[in-house]
MOPAC internal coordinates of N, CA, C and O (Angstrom, degrees):
PM7 1SCF
backbone

  N    0.0000 0     0.00 0     0.00 0    0    0    0
  C    1.4535 1     0.00 0     0.00 0    1    0    0
  C    1.5267 1   109.18 1     0.00 0    2    1    0
  O    1.2310 1   121.15 1   -39.34 1    3    2    1
  N    1.3099 1   115.40 1   140.66 1    3    2    1
  C    1.4475 1   121.74 1  -178.12 1    5    3    2
  C    1.5230 1   110.88 1   -74.00 1    6    5    3
  O    1.2310 1   120.46 1   -42.04 1    7    6    5
  N    1.3246 1   116.73 1   137.96 1    7    6    5
  C    1.4627 1   120.64 1   178.04 1    9    7    6
  C    1.5170 1   110.99 1   -88.46 1   10    9    7
  O    1.2310 1   120.87 1   -35.08 1   11   10    9
  N    1.3337 1   115.95 1   144.92 1   11   10    9
  C    1.4507 1   120.63 1   176.02 1   13   11   10
  C    1.5345 1   106.53 1   -70.96 1   14   13   11
  O    1.2310 1   120.78 1   -59.17 1   15   14   13
  N    1.3107 1   116.11 1   120.83 1   15   14   13
  C    1.4524 1   121.53 1  -178.43 1   17   15   14
  C    1.5393 1   110.21 1   -92.66 1   18   17   15
  O    1.2310 1   121.16 1   -51.69 1   19   18   17
  N    1.3090 1   115.39 1   128.31 1   19   18   17
  C    1.4559 1   122.50 1  -179.56 1   21   19   18
  C    1.5324 1   109.69 1   -57.78 1   22   21   19
  O    1.2310 1   120.42 1   135.86 1   23   22   21
  N    1.3114 1   116.81 1   -44.14 1   23   22   21
  C    1.4590 1   121.73 1   179.66 1   25   23   22
  C    1.5355 1   111.39 1   -56.52 1   26   25   23
  O    1.2310 1   120.45 1   137.88 1   27   26   25
  N    1.3007 1   116.74 1   -42.12 1   27   26   25
  C    1.4436 1   122.29 1   179.65 1   29   27   26
  C    1.5373 1   110.83 1   -63.17 1   30   29   27
  O    1.2310 1   120.82 1   138.48 1   31   30   29
  N    1.3362 1   116.04 1   -41.52 1   31   30   29
  C    1.4672 1   120.88 1   178.60 1   33   31   30
  C    1.5369 1   110.13 1   -63.25 1   34   33   31
  O    1.2310 1   120.40 1   133.41 1   35   34   33
  N    1.3222 1   116.84 1   -46.59 1   35   34   33
  C    1.4528 1   121.23 1  -178.86 1   37   35   34
  C    1.5499 1   110.75 1   -64.36 1   38   37   35
  O    1.2310 1   120.76 1   140.05 1   39   38   37
  N    1.3291 1   116.15 1   -39.95 1   39   38   37
  C    1.4667 1   119.15 1   178.67 1   41   39   38
  C    1.5310 1   110.72 1   -65.42 1   42   41   39
  O    1.2310 1   119.78 1   141.21 1   43   42   41
  N    1.3107 1   118.02 1   -38.79 1   43   42   41
  C    1.4631 1   121.83 1   179.51 1   45   43   42
  C    1.5235 1   111.47 1   -60.13 1   46   45   43
  O    1.2310 1   120.77 1   130.89 1   47   46   45
  N    1.3204 1   116.14 1   -49.11 1   47   46   45
  C    1.4563 1   121.48 1  -176.53 1   49   47   46
  C    1.5245 1   115.04 1   -84.23 1   50   49   47
  O    1.2310 1   120.93 1   159.79 1   51   50   49
  N    1.3487 1   115.83 1   -20.21 1   51   50   49
  C    1.4736 1   119.29 1   177.79 1   53   51   50
  C    1.5274 1   114.09 1   101.80 1   54   53   51
  O    1.2310 1   120.02 1  -153.45 1   55   54   53
  N    1.3187 1   117.57 1    26.55 1   55   54   53
  C    1.4556 1   121.15 1   176.49 1   57   55   54
  C    1.5158 1   112.81 1   121.93 1   58   57   55
  O    1.2310 1   121.20 1    -4.61 1   59   58   57
  N    1.3166 1   115.30 1   175.39 1   59   58   57
  C    1.4694 1   121.86 1  -175.99 1   61   59   58
  C    1.5341 1   110.18 1   -65.26 1   62   61   59
  O    1.2310 1   120.32 1   131.28 1   63   62   61
  N    1.3246 1   116.99 1   -48.72 1   63   62   61
  C    1.4586 1   121.55 1  -176.81 1   65   63   62
  C    1.5266 1   111.38 1   -62.57 1   66   65   63
  O    1.2310 1   119.73 1   135.66 1   67   66   65
  N    1.3243 1   118.11 1   -44.34 1   67   66   65
  C    1.4868 1   121.30 1  -179.69 1   69   67   66
  C    1.5028 1   110.20 1   -69.37 1   70   69   67
  O    1.2310 1   119.40 1   145.61 1   71   70   69
  N    1.3140 1   118.74 1   -34.39 1   71   70   69
  C    1.4608 1   121.45 1   175.44 1   73   71   70
  C    1.4942 1   109.95 1   -62.17 1   74   73   71
  O    1.2310 1   120.46 1   133.21 1   75   74   73
  N    1.3072 1   116.73 1   -46.79 1   75   74   73
  C    1.4709 1   122.26 1  -179.68 1   77   75   74
  C    1.5358 1   109.96 1   -59.43 1   78   77   75
  O    1.2310 1   120.28 1   132.23 1   79   78   77
  N    1.3335 1   117.07 1   -47.77 1   79   78   77
  C    1.4623 1   120.54 1  -178.97 1   81   79   78
  C    1.5428 1   110.69 1   -63.41 1   82   81   79
  O    1.2310 1   119.91 1   137.07 1   83   82   81
  N    1.3078 1   117.78 1   -42.93 1   83   82   81
  C    1.4645 1   121.89 1  -178.23 1   85   83   82
  C    1.5302 1   111.65 1   -61.81 1   86   85   83
  O    1.2310 1   120.58 1   147.33 1   87   86   85
  N    1.3229 1   116.49 1   -32.67 1   87   86   85
  C    1.4582 1   121.12 1  -175.92 1   89   87   86
  C    1.5241 1   112.96 1  -100.44 1   90   89   87
  O    1.2310 1   120.03 1   177.91 1   91   90   89
  N    1.3348 1   117.54 1    -2.09 1   91   90   89
  C    1.4602 1   121.62 1   179.98 1   93   91   90
  C    1.5156 1   113.65 1    70.33 1   94   93   91
  O    1.2310 1   121.23 1  -143.57 1   95   94   93
  N    1.3480 1   115.26 1    36.43 1   95   94   93
  C    1.4732 1   121.28 1  -178.94 1   97   95   94
  C    1.5161 1   109.83 1  -120.35 1   98   97   95
  O    1.2310 1   121.24 1   -14.08 1   99   98   97
  N    1.3200 1   115.24 1   165.92 1   99   98   97
  C    1.4799 1   119.13 1   174.83 1  101   99   98
  C    1.5119 1   108.63 1   -77.62 1  102  101   99
  O    1.2310 1   121.46 1   -26.29 1  103  102  101
  N    1.3287 1   114.82 1   153.71 1  103  102  101
  C    1.4490 1   120.29 1   179.53 1  105  103  102
  C    1.5298 1   110.45 1   -64.29 1  106  105  103
  O    1.2310 1   119.99 1   144.72 1  107  106  105
  N    1.3409 1   117.63 1   -35.28 1  107  106  105
  C    1.4709 1   119.91 1  -179.34 1  109  107  106
  C    1.5238 1   110.86 1   -65.69 1  110  109  107
  O    1.2310 1   119.95 1   143.87 1  111  110  109
  N    1.3297 1   117.69 1   -36.13 1  111  110  109
  C    1.4598 1   122.03 1   178.79 1  113  111  110
  C    1.5311 1   109.33 1   -63.55 1  114  113  111
  O    1.2310 1   120.86 1   132.55 1  115  114  113
  N    1.3025 1   115.97 1   -47.45 1  115  114  113
  C    1.4735 1   120.89 1  -178.50 1  117  115  114
  C    1.5189 1   109.74 1   -67.51 1  118  117  115
  O    1.2310 1   119.51 1   143.27 1  119  118  117
  N    1.3116 1   118.54 1   -36.73 1  119  118  117
  C    1.4653 1   121.66 1   178.66 1  121  119  118
  C    1.5124 1   112.37 1   -60.20 1  122  121  119
  O    1.2310 1   120.69 1   145.63 1  123  122  121
  N    1.3355 1   116.28 1   -34.37 1  123  122  121
  C    1.4763 1   120.12 1   179.37 1  125  123  122
  C    1.5196 1   113.00 1   -62.65 1  126  125  123
  O    1.2310 1   120.29 1   156.37 1  127  126  125
  N    1.3075 1   117.05 1   -23.63 1  127  126  125
  C    1.4741 1   120.18 1   179.09 1  129  127  126
  C    1.5330 1   111.06 1   -60.65 1  130  129  127
  O    1.2310 1   119.40 1   154.78 1  131  130  129
  N    1.2925 1   118.76 1   -25.22 1  131  130  129
  C    1.4629 1   121.56 1   178.39 1  133  131  130
  C    1.5205 1   111.27 1   -64.96 1  134  133  131
  O    1.2310 1   120.71 1   155.89 1  135  134  133
  N    1.3430 1   116.25 1   -24.11 1  135  134  133
  C    1.4596 1   122.49 1  -179.85 1  137  135  134
  C    1.5266 1   110.97 1   -97.10 1  138  137  135
  O    1.2310 1   121.38 1   131.26 1  139  138  137
  N    1.3374 1   114.97 1   -48.74 1  139  138  137
  C    1.4717 1   120.92 1  -172.02 1  141  139  138
  C    1.4963 1   115.61 1  -101.64 1  142  141  139
  O    1.2310 1   119.28 1   175.13 1  143  142  141
  N    1.3265 1   118.98 1    -4.87 1  143  142  141
  C    1.4630 1   121.84 1  -175.17 1  145  143  142
  C    1.5030 1   110.80 1    82.35 1  146  145  143
  O    1.2310 1   120.83 1    -8.49 1  147  146  145
  N    1.3264 1   116.02 1   171.51 1  147  146  145
  C    1.4770 1   121.49 1  -178.40 1  149  147  146
  C    1.5134 1   108.62 1   -80.86 1  150  149  147
  O    1.2310 1   119.29 1   -56.54 1  151  150  149
  N    1.3337 1   118.96 1   123.46 1  151  150  149
  C    1.4654 1   121.30 1   177.70 1  153  151  150
  C    1.5421 1   110.82 1   -58.97 1  154  153  151
  O    1.2310 1   121.29 1   -32.77 1  155  154  153
  N    1.3132 1   115.13 1   147.23 1  155  154  153
  C    1.4650 1   120.61 1  -176.01 1  157  155  154
  C    1.5181 1   111.84 1   -55.49 1  158  157  155
  O    1.2310 1   120.13 1   136.06 1  159  158  157
  N    1.3307 1   117.35 1   -43.94 1  159  158  157
  C    1.4787 1   119.28 1  -177.57 1  161  159  158
  C    1.5230 1   111.00 1   -63.53 1  162  161  159
  O    1.2310 1   119.77 1   145.54 1  163  162  161
  N    1.3266 1   118.04 1   -34.46 1  163  162  161
  C    1.4657 1   121.24 1   178.33 1  165  163  162
  C    1.5160 1   112.27 1   -75.20 1  166  165  163
  O    1.2310 1   120.37 1   155.10 1  167  166  165
  N    1.3286 1   116.90 1   -24.90 1  167  166  165
  C    1.4510 1   119.73 1   179.21 1  169  167  166
  C    1.5331 1   110.48 1   -63.79 1  170  169  167
  O    1.2310 1   120.59 1   141.88 1  171  170  169
  N    1.3469 1   116.47 1   -38.12 1  171  170  169
  C    1.4633 1   119.20 1   177.78 1  173  171  170
  C    1.4961 1   112.02 1   -66.45 1  174  173  171
  O    1.2310 1   120.58 1   141.73 1  175  174  173
  N    1.3333 1   116.49 1   -38.27 1  175  174  173
  C    1.4612 1   121.63 1   177.29 1  177  175  174
  C    1.5331 1   110.46 1   -63.58 1  178  177  175
  O    1.2310 1   120.61 1   138.21 1  179  178  177
  N    1.3238 1   116.44 1   -41.79 1  179  178  177
  C    1.4631 1   121.90 1   178.70 1  181  179  178
  C    1.5181 1   109.73 1   -66.03 1  182  181  179
  O    1.2310 1   120.20 1   138.44 1  183  182  181
  N    1.3126 1   117.23 1   -41.56 1  183  182  181
  C    1.4632 1   120.40 1   179.14 1  185  183  182
  C    1.5217 1   110.69 1   -59.10 1  186  185  183
  O    1.2310 1   120.42 1   137.02 1  187  186  185
  N    1.3368 1   116.81 1   -42.98 1  187  186  185
  C    1.4622 1   120.49 1   177.90 1  189  187  186
  C    1.5391 1   111.55 1   -68.20 1  190  189  187
  O    1.2310 1   120.39 1   135.85 1  191  190  189
  N    1.3252 1   116.85 1   -44.15 1  191  190  189
  C    1.4628 1   121.61 1  -176.94 1  193  191  190
  C    1.5356 1   112.33 1   -66.19 1  194  193  191
  O    1.2310 1   120.19 1   152.73 1  195  194  193
  N    1.3380 1   117.25 1   -27.27 1  195  194  193
  C    1.4586 1   120.84 1  -179.85 1  197  195  194
  C    1.5205 1   112.10 1   -98.20 1  198  197  195
  O    1.2310 1   120.58 1  -171.36 1  199  198  197
  N    1.3368 1   116.49 1     8.64 1  199  198  197
  C    1.4726 1   121.26 1  -178.51 1  201  199  198
  C    1.5381 1   110.48 1    54.64 1  202  201  199
  O    1.2310 1   121.33 1  -136.81 1  203  202  201
  N    1.3313 1   115.07 1    43.19 1  203  202  201
  C    1.4659 1   124.89 1   177.08 1  205  203  202
  C    1.5271 1   114.47 1    66.19 1  206  205  203
  O    1.2310 1   120.23 1  -163.85 1  207  206  205
  N    1.3269 1   117.16 1    16.15 1  207  206  205
  C    1.4602 1   118.75 1   174.69 1  209  207  206
  C    1.5217 1   109.42 1   -72.08 1  210  209  207
  O    1.2310 1   120.11 1   152.28 1  211  210  209
  N    1.3131 1   117.39 1   -27.72 1  211  210  209
  C    1.4675 1   122.73 1   171.65 1  213  211  210
  C    1.5193 1   105.30 1  -120.76 1  214  213  211
  O    1.2310 1   120.13 1   -54.62 1  215  214  213
  N    1.3206 1   117.36 1   125.38 1  215  214  213
  C    1.4572 1   120.75 1  -174.34 1  217  215  214
  C    1.5364 1   112.12 1  -107.99 1  218  217  215
  O    1.2310 1   121.65 1   -31.84 1  219  218  217
  N    1.3289 1   114.45 1   148.16 1  219  218  217
  C    1.4647 1   122.00 1   175.27 1  221  219  218
  C    1.5117 1   110.85 1   -63.35 1  222  221  219
  O    1.2310 1   120.88 1   -25.15 1  223  222  221
  N    1.3340 1   115.92 1   154.85 1  223  222  221
  C    1.4652 1   121.10 1   179.14 1  225  223  222
  C    1.5099 1   113.28 1   -61.63 1  226  225  223
  O    1.2310 1   120.75 1   143.24 1  227  226  225
  N    1.3422 1   116.18 1   -36.76 1  227  226  225
  C    1.4474 1   122.37 1  -177.69 1  229  227  226
  C    1.5306 1   109.17 1  -124.66 1  230  229  227
  O    1.2310 1   119.60 1   -30.75 1  231  230  229
  N    1.3341 1   118.37 1   149.25 1  231  230  229
  C    1.4630 1   119.15 1   176.42 1  233  231  230
  C    1.5115 1   109.73 1   -66.35 1  234  233  231
  O    1.2310 1   120.29 1   -31.07 1  235  234  233
  N    1.3313 1   117.06 1   148.93 1  235  234  233
  C    1.4556 1   121.68 1  -179.65 1  237  235  234
  C    1.5302 1   111.10 1   -67.95 1  238  237  235
  O    1.2310 1   119.64 1   143.77 1  239  238  237
  N    1.3124 1   118.29 1   -36.23 1  239  238  237
  C    1.4462 1   123.41 1  -179.00 1  241  239  238
  C    1.5196 1   108.50 1   -99.74 1  242  241  239
  O    1.2310 1   120.18 1   -66.55 1  243  242  241
  N    1.3177 1   117.26 1   113.45 1  243  242  241
  C    1.4839 1   120.21 1  -176.78 1  245  243  242
  C    1.4879 1   112.62 1  -121.07 1  246  245  243
  O    1.2310 1   120.09 1  -138.26 1  247  246  245
  N    1.3257 1   117.43 1    41.74 1  247  246  245
  C    1.4479 1   122.40 1   178.80 1  249  247  246
  C    1.5178 1   108.69 1   -87.75 1  250  249  247
  O    1.2310 1   120.96 1   -51.08 1  251  250  249
  N    1.3306 1   115.77 1   128.92 1  251  250  249
  C    1.4531 1   119.30 1   178.80 1  253  251  250
  C    1.5292 1   109.45 1   -74.51 1  254  253  251
  O    1.2310 1   120.95 1   -38.11 1  255  254  253
  N    1.3155 1   115.80 1   141.89 1  255  254  253
  C    1.4570 1   120.27 1   177.46 1  257  255  254
  C    1.5338 1   109.52 1   -70.83 1  258  257  255
  O    1.2310 1   120.64 1   -32.89 1  259  258  257
  N    1.3179 1   116.39 1   147.11 1  259  258  257
  C    1.4705 1   121.75 1   178.86 1  261  259  258
  C    1.5306 1   108.76 1   -65.67 1  262  261  259
  O    1.2310 1   120.98 1   -38.34 1  263  262  261
  N    1.3158 1   115.74 1   141.66 1  263  262  261
  C    1.4553 1   120.27 1  -178.10 1  265  263  262
  C    1.4818 1   112.63 1   -83.36 1  266  265  263
  O    1.2310 1   120.10 1   180.00 1  267  266  265

């Protein structure tokens, strides 16, 4: 599975500051992603905000189908 790349997120929104504003977060919080990666909960927010142009690492719904 493809990992959500921080660089790709920043490029989409136009930088760290614009990413932070678009997601309603502080710039320092978003800057930490360069070290720790994008937290899973924020990945879903980014997926929605980008209209699925950037996708989360894991699907939001992970219920196994009945056998």
